[in-house]
C-alpha positions in Angstrom: 44.9 -38.9 -11.7 47.0 -37.9 -14.7 47.1 -41.5 -15.9 43.3 -41.7 -15.7 42.9 -38.6 -17.8 45.3 -40.0 -20.4 43.5 -43.3 -20.4 40.1 -41.6 -20.8 41.5 -39.4 -23.7 42.9 -42.6 -25.3 39.5 -44.3 -25.1 37.8 -41.3 -26.6 40.2 -41.3 -29.5 39.9 -45.0 -30.0 36.1 -44.9 -30.0 36.1 -42.0 -32.5 38.5 -44.0 -34.7 36.4 -47.2 -34.6 33.1 -45.5 -35.1 34.4 -43.5 -38.0 36.9 -45.9 -39.5 35.1 -45.8 -42.9 35.8 -42.0 -43.0 39.5 -42.3 -42.1 42.0 -42.3 -44.9 45.7 -42.5 -44.6 48.4 -41.5 -47.1 52.0 -40.5 -47.7 53.1 -37.1 -48.9 56.3 -35.5 -50.0 57.6 -32.6 -52.1 59.6 -29.4 -52.3 60.0 -26.5 -49.9 60.9 -23.0 -51.0 61.6 -21.2 -47.7 63.2 -18.2 -46.0 63.6 -16.7 -42.6 62.5 -13.1 -42.8 64.2 -10.3 -40.9 67.0 -12.6 -39.8 70.5 -11.2 -39.2 73.8 -13.0 -39.7 77.3 -11.7 -39.2 80.7 -13.4 -39.9 82.0 -15.3 -37.0 85.4 -13.6 -37.5 86.4 -10.4 -39.2 86.0 -6.7 -38.2 84.0 -5.5 -41.2 80.6 -4.3 -39.9 79.3 -4.1 -43.5 79.0 -7.9 -43.6 75.6 -8.2 -42.1 72.9 -10.1 -43.9 69.3 -9.2 -43.0 66.4 -11.0 -44.6 67.6 -14.3 -46.1 66.8 -15.2 -49.7 64.5 -18.2 -50.4 66.1 -21.6 -50.9 64.8 -25.0 -52.0 64.6 -28.0 -49.7 62.0 -30.8 -49.1 59.4 -32.3 -46.8 58.1 -35.9 -46.4 55.7 -37.6 -44.1 52.3 -39.2 -43.6 48.8 -37.8 -43.6 45.4 -38.7 -42.3 42.0 -37.4 -43.4 38.7 -37.7 -41.6 36.1 -37.3 -44.3 32.5 -36.2 -43.9 31.1 -36.3 -47.5 32.9 -33.4 -49.3 34.2 -31.8 -46.1 37.3 -33.2 -44.4 39.8 -32.5 -41.6 43.5 -33.4 -42.5 46.4 -33.8 -40.2 49.7 -35.7 -40.3 53.4 -35.6 -39.3 56.1 -34.3 -41.6 59.9 -34.0 -41.6 60.3 -30.5 -43.1 63.7 -28.8 -43.9 63.4 -25.0 -44.2 65.6 -22.0 -43.6 67.2 -19.7 -46.2 70.4 -18.4 -47.7 72.1 -15.1 -48.2 75.1 -13.4 -49.9 76.6 -10.0 -49.1 79.4 -8.5 -51.2 81.7 -5.6 -50.3 84.3 -5.0 -53.0 86.2 -8.3 -53.7 85.0 -9.8 -50.4 81.9 -12.0 -50.1 80.1 -13.4 -47.1 77.7 -16.3 -47.6 75.4 -18.0 -45.1 73.0 -20.9 -45.5 70.5 -22.1 -42.7 69.1 -25.6 -42.9 66.8 -26.2 -39.9 64.7 -29.4 -39.9 61.3 -29.5 -38.1 58.8 -32.0 -37.1 55.6 -30.4 -38.4 52.0 -31.3 -37.5 49.2 -29.5 -39.5 45.5 -29.4 -38.8 43.7 -28.4 -42.0 40.1 -27.9 -43.1 39.2 -28.8 -46.7 36.2 -28.9 -49.0 36.2 -30.9 -52.2 34.6 -29.6 -55.4 33.9 -32.0 -58.2 35.6 -30.7 -61.4 34.7 -33.9 -63.3 34.1 -37.6 -62.7 37.8 -38.2 -62.0 39.1 -34.8 -60.8 38.4 -33.0 -57.5 39.7 -29.6 -56.5 39.9 -28.6 -52.9 41.3 -25.6 -51.0 42.8 -26.0 -47.5 43.2 -23.6 -44.7 44.4 -24.2 -41.1 47.2 -24.1 -38.7 50.4 -26.0 -37.8 52.8 -26.6 -35.0 56.4 -27.4 -35.5 59.3 -28.5 -33.3 63.0 -28.0 -34.3 64.8 -31.3 -34.5 68.3 -30.3 -35.9 70.0 -28.1 -38.3 73.1 -26.2 -39.3 74.1 -22.7 -40.2 77.0 -22.7 -42.7 79.0 -19.5 -43.1 81.8 -18.7 -45.6 83.9 -15.5 -45.8 85.9 -15.2 -49.0 87.8 -12.7 -51.2 88.6 -13.5 -54.9 87.6 -17.1 -54.3 89.9 -17.6 -51.3 88.8 -18.1 -47.8 89.5 -15.1 -45.5 88.6 -17.3 -42.6 87.9 -21.0 -42.5 84.3 -22.0 -43.2 82.1 -22.2 -40.1 79.3 -24.7 -39.5 77.2 -24.1 -36.4 74.1 -25.6 -34.8 71.0 -23.7 -35.9 69.2 -24.3 -32.6 72.0 -22.9 -30.5 70.0 -21.0 -27.9 69.5 -17.9 -30.0 66.8 -19.7 -32.0 63.5 -21.0 -30.7 62.6 -24.6 -31.4 58.9 -24.2 -31.3 56.9 -22.6 -34.2 53.2 -22.1 -34.8 51.6 -20.6 -37.8 49.0 -20.7 -40.5 48.8 -22.6 -43.8 46.6 -22.2 -46.9 46.7 -24.2 -50.1 45.1 -25.7 -53.2 45.0 -29.3 -54.2 44.0 -31.3 -57.3 42.9 -35.0 -56.7 42.9 -37.7 -59.3 41.8 -41.1 -58.0 44.1 -41.6 -55.1 46.8 -39.1 -56.2 46.9 -35.5 -55.0 48.9 -32.7 -56.3 49.1 -29.6 -54.0 50.6 -26.2 -53.4 50.6 -24.3 -50.1 52.0 -21.3 -48.3 53.0 -21.4 -44.6 53.8 -18.5 -42.3 55.1 -18.8 -38.7 53.4 -16.5 -36.2 56.1 -17.1 -33.5 59.3 -15.3 -33.9 62.4 -17.4 -34.6 64.8 -15.4 -32.5 64.8 -16.2 -28.8 65.2 -12.6 -27.7 62.5 -10.2 -28.9 63.8 -7.3 -31.0 62.3 -4.1 -29.7 61.5 -1.3 -32.2 64.1 1.5 -32.6 65.8 3.5 -35.3 68.3 0.7 -36.0 66.3 -2.6 -35.8 62.8 -1.1 -36.7 61.4 -3.8 -34.4 62.0 -6.6 -37.0 61.7 -10.1 -35.6 62.5 -13.2 -37.7 59.7 -15.5 -38.9 59.6 -18.7 -41.0 58.0 -18.4 -44.5 57.5 -21.4 -46.8 56.0 -22.1 -50.2 55.7 -25.8 -50.9 54.6 -28.2 -53.7 53.7 -31.8 -52.9 52.4 -35.0 -54.2 50.4 -37.4 -52.1 49.0 -40.9 -52.4 45.9 -41.5 -50.2 45.0 -45.1 -49.4 
């Protein structure tokens, strides 16, 4: 029964693709990420100093790359695709001569579903906003920690798995952006916000935590070529 349902769904998708092939356009896209993990908390793996707690990582730069597909209906279109996207953030906390640094570099497989409408700016240029949603699955990643004083390591640098059980692999959120199209080239910017908390265990509100749960945030700039 399950195989029949899968086969029926496949037939529907194939029929849609064949009937609307003239409206289907494929492309490649890549660019820069500028991301953070809000309300995250990191402590040194060793060392008794409770002051070395980083909350709210700073933004850091990284990248995304993948393929896109657009189903066009005149000036309106639906866009999806699959992207390898490295996100995360970085942070520094200083107490006297001592310094604690952390950098998180999780990599996700991200699949967006976006709605867009194209406005003709001129004969060659089109401007179109996008809005929609995305789902993401954590593939791999590291958290690198360093605890130093006057340039010397207080403890050996630590590199840990990002998705170590304390971090959820699944994310889902919203995306909004603006794109400029010239012939087959597209320049775009977008902002993404993850609705699902990153931390596995929910932080309940109290005087210390204030109920802050970690979420992915990402600004990105990209260039695409649509066939």
